[in-house]
N, C-alpha and C positions, 0 to 999 in steps of 0.2 A: 504342539510340542509338549511332552509330558515329563521328561526327565531333567529338564533344565529351564531356566527362565527364558522368556521371549527376548530376542536381541534388540527389538525396536518397540516403540510405541508406549513407553511409560508416560503417565499423565503429568503435565505441568500445571501447577495450581496458579490461576490468575491472581495477581496482586491487588492491592487496595489503592494504588495510585496510577491509573491508566492514562494513556493519551491515545488519540486516534490519528493515524496518518492516512491521508487520501492520496494515493499514488497515481499521478499522471492522468487525472480525470479531465482531459482536455479534448478539444474539438477533433484533433487528428484521429482519435480512436472511435468517434461516435458519428462523424459525418460521412455519409456514403461516398462522397466524392474524393475522400482522402485515401491515399495508397496504404495507410496504416489502419484503415477501418476495421473494427471488430463488430460483427453483427450481433450485439448483445446489450440492448438498452436496459434490460431488467437489472443488471448489476449496478447500473448508474442509479436507478430508482432506489434500490436497497441501500446503496452507499449514502444517498441523501437521507434516508431514514436514520442510519447510524450517526451521521453528523448531527442531525437534529436532536437525537437522544443525548449525545455527548454535550452539545451546547446547553441543553436544558438542565443538565446535571453539573455544569461547571467543569467538565472534563476538557483538557486542552485538545484542540484540533489543529493539526498541521497539514500542509499540502505540499506536493512536489510538482514541478514542471520541468520539462527538458528544454534547454535552450543552448544553442551553439553560436560561437563566434563565426564571423564570415569565413566561409571555406571549411568550417568544421575543424579547425586546427586544435581545439580543445577536446575534440571527440576521439582523436587518435585512431587506433586500429578499429575500434567499435564503429566509428563513423564510416569507415571504409567497408566494413563487413555488412552494414545495413544501409544501403543507398537511400532508402526512403527517409532516413533521418535528416536529409538535406532540407526537408520541408519544415524542420524545426530550427532552422538558422534564424537568429534574430528574434524580434518580438512580433512575429507574424500571426495571422489569424488562426492557424492550426494549433498553435501553442496556448491559445486562450482557454481558460476553464469553462466547463459547461455551466449553464445558468443554475442547474439544480444543486450544484455543489460549489458554487462560487465562494472563495474565501471571504470571510468578514474582515473588516479593516484591522482588527487587532490579532488576526491569526497569522502565524508564521508561514511563509511560502519559501520552500527550499528549492533552489535552482540546481539541477544536476545535469550531468552529461553522460552518465553511465547507468547501468541497470539498477543497482542498489541505491536507495535513498540515503544511505550512510556514506557511500564511497566519495571521498573528496568534498564532503559537505560538513556543515556545522550541526547536523541533526543529533548526533550522540550527545554533544556537549549541551545542546538546548534541552534535551530530555533530562539529562543528569541535573541540570540547574533547577529543574522543576520537580526533582525527586521522583520522577516517573519510574515505575518498576515493570510495567506491562504495556506493550504496544499493540493496539488493535489496527489491523491492516485491511484497508479496502482499496479498490482500484484495479488497474490493468497493467500488464497482463499477468494472469496466474502463473504462467510458465517463465515469465521474464522478470519484470521489475517487481512484481509482488513477491515472487519466490526469492529473488535476490535480497530484497529488503527484509523478509522474514528470517532468512538464514543469517544475515548480518545482525539482525536484532538479537538473536540468541547468542551470537558470538560476542556481542557487546554487553551481555548480561541482562537483557530485557526478556520477559516472557512474551513471545509472539502469539497473538490470536488472529488467525486469518479468517475472515468472514466469508463463508463458502458461497453465499448467494449475492455478495457485494463485491466479488472479483469476477473477472471474465477473461476469455481468451478467444483465439481464432476458431477453435472447434470445441465441441463438448468433450470429445475424447482427450484432447490435450489438457483441458481444464481439469477433468476428473483425475487423470493420471497424476498431475502435479499436486492436487489436493491430497491424494492418497500418500504420496511421498512426503509431503510436508507434515502431514499428520503422523507419519511413522517416525520421522527423524528430527524434525526441527521446530514444530509449532503445535499448538492446539488449533483445531478447525471447528468453528461454531457457526451457526446460521444467524441471520440478522435479528430474529426474535430473541434468541438467547443473549446475544451481545447487547441489545438494547436493555434487556432486563438487568444484565450485569452492570452496565453503565449507570443505570438508575440507582443501584445499591452502593456504588462507590463514589459518586460525585461529591458527596458531602465531605469526604476525607481527602479530596484532591487539592493540592496547594493552589 
């Protein structure tokens, strides 16, 4: 376009008080026997790198897990739409975190029932209480819970940074299409190397 500004894709400047949220990095998405399996362990390895960098810099790390009451009554229409979510009822094995990204004792674990880590949870108030201005998002899936969390982050006034190689999806095409759209309209998309460098420069100013 030459005669007017591009309608999408303006850059968001990352802030000085980030937090990292690890979205649904649980066994259901990484064990081949699970009906929710995503064949992409590389995103798990990169997510572990990001968490390690955040912890080393004193940047807050939060985690999400999906858990439903018996029968999925708290999952509503979403639970009916995605039958495989029945495997996340109660405190069963599929909902347990992967060892590579297991929460530390002092890290917040947000239990959710819907795609966004913000919907119906205390995530926004927790971030605000720590004066966070930027949310680094890792986890699964790019088109689902990662995307919903990034969109809600910008709607709550946080700068979302989606880590391209620390999020994953069912197929590469779905993953790439959603990263493209997130970069265009809702978030900044950076790789793990750049995110780790960013976290190292901001940790000393994080409350």
